[in-house]
N, C-alpha and C positions, 0 to 999 in steps of 0.2 A: 760544580753543577752546570749542566747545560741549560740554555734558554730555549724555549720552544715557541714557535710562531705558526699559527694555522696558515696554510697556503695550498694552492693547487698548482700543479705543473701542467702547462698547456703547450702544444705545438700550435703556433699561430702563423698561418701562411708558411713561409719557408724559414721561420725562426722558431726558437723555443725559449721559454722562460718561466719564472715563478710569478704567480699572481697572488696579491694580498689585499685584504680589506685594510683601508687606511687606519682604522681604529685599532688594528692588531699590531701595528708597528710602533717602535719608540717615537715619542713626540719630538724629542730633541733631534734636530737635523744631523748632528755629528754622530749621535748614537744610532740613528737609523742607517746612516751610511756604513758605519762599522758592522752593523748587523747584516746588511746586504752583502758587503764584501766577504764576510766570514761564511755566510750561507753559500755563496757562490764558490768560495775557495780562492779568492784573489787577495794579494797578487801572487800568481803562480801560473806559468805558461801551460801547465797541465790541469790546473784547478783541482788537484788530486784530493784535497781535503774539503771539498765542497761539491755542490750539485751542478756547477757550471760545466759546459761541454768543451772548454779549452778553445773557444772561438767566439768572436764578437756576436755572431748570429745565435749562439746558444748561451749567452751570458746576459740575458735581458730580464727586466722586471716590469710588471704592471702593478700600480697601486690604484685601487678603485674605491670609491665611496658613493653613497647616495647623494644625488645632486640637490642643491637648494635653488638651482636656477630654473626659471619658468620654462616649461616645455622640454626640459632635459631630464633624463633618467639617472645617469651616473656621470661623475667626473673621473677622468682617467689621467694619471701621471705616468709617463714612461721614464724609466731609468736604465741607462746603459751602464752596466758594470764592466769596467775595463779589466781585461783578463790578467795582464802581467804588471799592472800598476795598482797601487792602493787608492783608487779613486773611482767615483761614479760621475755620470753626466746626465743632466736633464735638458741639455741645450737643443735637443732635437726631438722629433716625434718618431713613432715607428708604426707604420701601417700594417705590418705583419702581426706584431704583437696586439695591435688594435683588433684584429680579427677574432682574438680569443676573449675580448672584453665583454662582448654581448653574452656569449655562453657562460662566462664566469659570473656575470651579474645575475643571471637567472639561477645558476647552480648555487650561488651564495645567498639567494633570497632577496637581493636588492631590487629585482624586477620580477613581477608575477607573469609567468608564461601564459599565453593564450593557446587554445587548441587549434593547431594548424601552423600558424606563423606569428611570430612576436617581433614587433618593431622596437628596437632599443636605440634611443638617442644618446649620444656620448659627447660630452664636452671634453676636448683635448687640452689639458692644462698647459702643456709644453708650448703650444702654438696659438692658444686662445681662439680655437676654431671648433667646428661641430661636425660630427659624422653621424649618419643614420644607418643602422644595420638591420637587415631582414634575416631573422634566425628561424629555421624550420623547427617547430615545436609540436609535433603530433602528440595528442594525449597530454599536452602541457609539459612535455619533457623535451629537453634539447636533443635533437637528432644529429648524430655525428656521421653515420654511414650514409652513402649516397653515390651518385654517378658523376660528380664533378671532379675533374682532375686539374691540378695546377703543376706546372713544370717545377721540378726541384723537390717534389714530395711524392713518394711512392704511393701507388694505389689511387682509389677514388673515395670521396667523402661528400658530405652534404654541403651544398654551396652556401656561402654567406655573402650577400650583396652589400657593399658598403658605398654609400654616397657621401662625398666630401662637400661641405658647403662653406663657401667663403674662405678657402685655404690660401688663395693667391696672396702672396706677400705676408703670410702669417708669421714668418720669422725675420724677414728682411724689410718689411714695410711696403714693398711693392713687388709685383710679379717680376719685373726686371729692375733690381735695386739701383742700378746706375742710370736708369732711364733709357738705356741703349740695348738693342737686341744683340749687339756684339761689341766687345772691347778688345784691346790688345795688351797683353802682359808679356814683357820680355820678347816682343816680336811675334808672339803666338796669339792668333785670334781665339777668344773665349766668349762663351755666353754664360752669364750669371743669371740664374732663374730660380724663383721660389714659388712653386705651386703646391705648398705643403711641406716641402723639404728643400733647403738651400742646396743647389747643385751648380757645378761649373762644368759646362760641356766643352770638350776639346776634340777637334777632328783627329782621328788616328794618324792621318798622313802628316799632320803638323808635328807629331812626335816621332816620325819615322817608323810608324807601325802600320800593319794591315788592318788591325781591328778585330781579327778573329783568333788572336793568340791565346794559348792555353793559360789558365790561371797561374800555374806554377811558373811558366815562362815569364809572366809579368812580375810575379812576386820575387823572382830571382834576378830581375834586372834592376840592380841597385841604382844605376845612373838614371834610369827612367823614374824610379820612385823618388829620388832626390829632386829631379826636375819638377815633378808633379807637386811635391811638397813645397818647393819654393814658390810656385804659382799659387798654391792654396794659401800660404801665409800672406801673400801680397793682396789677394782678393778679399780676405777676411774683412778688413776695414771698409773696403768698397761696397761690401754687401751688408753693411751695418751690423756686422757680427763682432767687430772689434778684433782683438788679438786671439787668433784661433789655434795657437800653438798647442794648448791643452784641451781643445774642443774636438768633438767628433763630427763637426760640420765646418765647412760645406763638404758634400760628397763630390769627388772628382770623377767625372764620367767621360770616358773616351767613346766617341761615336764614329760609326762607319756605315757604309751602305748596307741595307738589310740583306741577309744571306738566305732567308727562308720565307720570303713573302710578307714580312712584317713592315712596320713603319721605319724603324732604324735599328741598328745593331749597337750593343753597348758592352763596355767593360768598366766596372765601377770600383773605385778605391774608396773604402769606407771608414776612415780615410787612408789607413796604412796597410790594411789587408785588402785583397781583391775579393769582391763579393762572388759567392758561388752562383748567384742569380742576379737580381736587382731589387733594391728596396721598393716597396709599394709606392710610397710617396715620392721617392726619387724617380720612379717611372712616370708618375703623374707630372712631375716637373719637366722631365725630358719630353714627354708627349706634347705638352703645351709649348715647350720651347722650340722644338724643331718644326712645329706647324706655323711658326711666326716668320714672316718674310725677313730675311737678313740675318737670322740667327745661325749660329754654327750648326751644320747638319741639315739645314732646310733644303739646300741644293741637292742633297743625295737621298733625302727621305722620300718614301712612297706614301703620300698623304691621301687618306680616303676622302671621298666627296661628301658634301652635305655639312650642315651646322652641327649635327651630332655624329661624331666620328669614333668608330671602334678601332683603336690603334693597338697593334701588337708590338711591344717594345722587346726586342730580342736581347738575350743575355746568354752566358756560357752554357746554361742547362735547359734552354728552351725560349719561351717568350711569356710576357705578362700582358694581359689584355687590360687596356685602359679606355673607358668610354668618356670622351670629352665633348661637352656641349658648349659650343662657342656662343658668344654674345650676339644679339641681333644688331648691335651697333658696331660697325666695322672699325671704329676708332678705339673701341674698348678691347684691349688685349686679354684681360682676365676672363677666363671661361665662366659660364653660368654655373656649371657643376662638373665634377669629375667623379666617376664611379669605377669601382673595380670588383672583381669576383675573387674571393679568397675561400679557404676552408680552414677549419681549426679542429683540434681534438683534445679532449681532456685525457691526460696521460696518468696523472696520479693526484690523489687528494689526501691531505693529512697534515703533518706538522714538520716544519723545517727546524733543525737544531743547530745551535752555534754556541761557542764559548766566548763570552764577553771578556774584554780586557779588564 
């Protein structure tokens, strides 16, 4: 007999995953992990016996429940299901999958929609931080169609504005966990930054790259991948992340001068595959990082004027807009707030089936 769990399949930002109510999943952590692995079809590079899309960006999970925290609507736990290994990770957050949490919470009856627009406050369990989402809900129904476009997603959809509150240092303890805007690992300058996602920025020229290489070219460069992984393993403890050998953080981001009028150009290892675009919270970390004097990329970034900066972080398939509001205190490096615009779409609702061991 197969086991059945109610779930919804959402495209959130430039990712895709299954969304569950916490109460519908097994309580035992090991049983829950096995259920998610089998539903996704891991471990298998094709995930042929599950609903996963054979890529880290399409092998993601959101677990949501009604929050008991004051002023918070729902709690959200992100789970990365590894494609070709029998393991999952909650060591990071995911801003793309977050984009679907508000709509899911309304669709699942956790949040009552208002006519016009509904505000959904989300506690992000992975990073002990808060996000506020503005969802379009005309007639008290989630609106998915609209005129908003994000690079990496075909067509246009209804915009979802997400403001991140207090995410600086949420995983590493500080915006710059070493206390420095730049450090040196194996003779290579790096910036370790955490504005919602632990990220290591490395200048393309430091790795002998131009920075605009195709994804396939980077993924086929084994010497480069080995070098980047060596650096990643060394910075893990420096970022208060411990041994990161089996973790999906930090994200390794190669930066170069912007090519299309943006803030900075990026290529992101997540950590062993190259991102087709850039992670939402990774972009938030990069945007704050390169606007800091002395950080890797600051000298080549095109930084907007003013305390509230609309920064376009370029990536292989376009750019991601990040609005960063800096602190009034010039000595305070952590931003007041970080906001981004995403879209999401409900793809399917029903039950996910799996065979338990």
